[in-house]
Residue, then its C-alpha position, 0 to 999 in steps of 0.5 A: m451823658l448817655q443814660k445807663t443802657p446794658p453794657d451790650s447795648p449798641e450805643r454803649m459797645t460802640l462807646a466802649r470800642v472808642q474808649v478802648l482804641l483811645d486807651r491803646a493809643g496813648f489818648r487816655p479816656g479816663k475810667i473805661d465805663g462805656l458812657s460818653g463823659e468828658f474825658t472820652q470827648k477830650a481824649a477823642d478831640r486830641y487824638c483827631l488832632s493827632l491824625g490831622l483831623p479836626a476835633g470833633n470828627q469821627f475816626d475809624i474804630s473798625g479795628i476793635n472788633s469786641p472791646f472786651r476779652l476773658y481774663s483769668i484772675s492769677e496768683v499775682d493778682a491775689q498777692w496785691i490784696g491785703r488789709t486796707s485803712s483810711d487811718p494814716e497812723q494804721q496805714s504806717q503799720f502796714k508793709s504795703l498798702h494793697y488793694g482791698s479786694l480782687w474786683e478792685a485789683v482787676a478793675e484797676r488792671f484794666h483801667c475800668d470803673l469798678k461798677y461797669l466791671r460788675e455790670l460786664n460780669p452779671g451774677v458773679e459775686d465771689i471771685g478767686i484765683g482762676s475766676i474768668l471775668r469779662v474785662p475791657d481789652v486794653m494794655e493791662f496795668s499790674p503793680q507787679d509790673v512796677v516792682n519788676l521794673k523797680r528792681l531791674l532798675t535797681n540791679s542795673a544801677k541806672p536811673l529810670h530814664p537815662e538818655p537817650t530818650p526811652t522807646p515809647i511803649p507800643n499800643s499792644s493789648l498784650y502787655s507784659l514786662e516780658n514781652r515789650p520793649l523796656p524804656f531803658d537799655l540794659s545791654q552792654s556790648i560784649g566784645s568778641p575776637p575779630p573773625t580769622v582772616a587770611p593775611t592777604q584778605a582785607p578785613t570786612a567793614t562793618p556797616s555803621p548802624a543807622p542813627v535812630h531819631e529820638p523825639v524831644r518830649r514835653l508836657v503841657l498841663d492844662r489846668t482848665e481842661r484837667l489834662i496833661e498833654l504829651y508832645e513829641d517833636n512838637k507833635l501831639a502824641g498823647c493825653f492824660p486825665c489828671t487832678p491839678g492841685s485845687t483852689k486853695f493849692p493851685v499848680p502854679e503856672g510856668t515852665w517847670r522840669i521833671t526832677s525825679n521819677v520814683l517807683m513805689p515811693h514811701f509817702r511822708w503823710d503830714k496833715s499840716v502839709l496838706e492843709s496848710g503847706v507848712r511841714s510839721d513834726n507830727a507825720h507818718l511815713l506810709p509804705p508804697g503800694p498801688n493804694s498809697p495816697v501817691g500811687i505807684v509812682w512820684m515825678g517830682i518837679n522843681r517846686p518843693s513838695l509838688g509832683m505828678h503821682g498815682t492815686n488810690s482813688p482812680d474814680r475821682i480823677g479830674r473830679n476832686q481837688s488835691s493839696g497842690c499835687i497832679r494826680l493820675a490814675n495808677w495805670d496812666a501814671f505808670l504809662l507816663c512815667q515811662r515816656i519821660n526823662l529827667g529834665i523834661q519840660l513840663e508847662v503849666r497853663 
């Protein structure tokens, strides 16, 4: 691994540009830190393969002039700061499981290692609404986007991913719920009276719209690599670092299906389930929020109590063990949940 030099050193700037490019392209390198970690290399290898290049090749990063931009902390960021606790009984009394600080919220918003964010902003200590920070120039993640999407889906009375397959989110650094295509269609055809035509004039035929090809998607979880690969029409289209269970509770091999896709889920914390896999009556129902143990989304599979979900510890993805489920960073889980439909295949190897 690259020794820690200042974040503006040529080596770390180059690696930050690589990480930002990979992150934007959907080949997620883990937390952005300007260092050459294993998930950056794994993402780079798979990005090369997607381009038809051998793994290990260099690819063009000239489109990333600077890996950073400036960001002004908003009132929305501040609304997601609140009390925190590591005690499930106390957590169950909260209305939401918020971030503990604005530093944590901004780091997660920009897929960034918290220490790296502080390195990018030397001498900055107390921050608040209106504070301007230097951040990685990636697609922003905000819990408010998750809430807004959930509200839209609830009001439309549609499931998260009805057929046809949703349009992928574009690789844009200017990410917001308002200016990107939604992963579902809320529009309805509204009839209008036909135009008035002369009795002798034949009505003009309306051409049929060209059929839109919707790729067939599937997921592959490589437990050894600790990586979820996304395929579209059998072509590698993205990857996401994950924590795939544990030695005691491994994610079982086989081909499974996604059976649920729940935004901002409540979580039933049961020590017995976590330690032995056996459900007990001594449990706590934890409220939703970015600091929930299951993060901002639950994607269940057709195995009891197993699924893919977010986390409250993104810095430990791929470096710790879980109680049988598949953990992803919240920003990766939110992107992935918008790229899948119910029933999509998950192959565990």
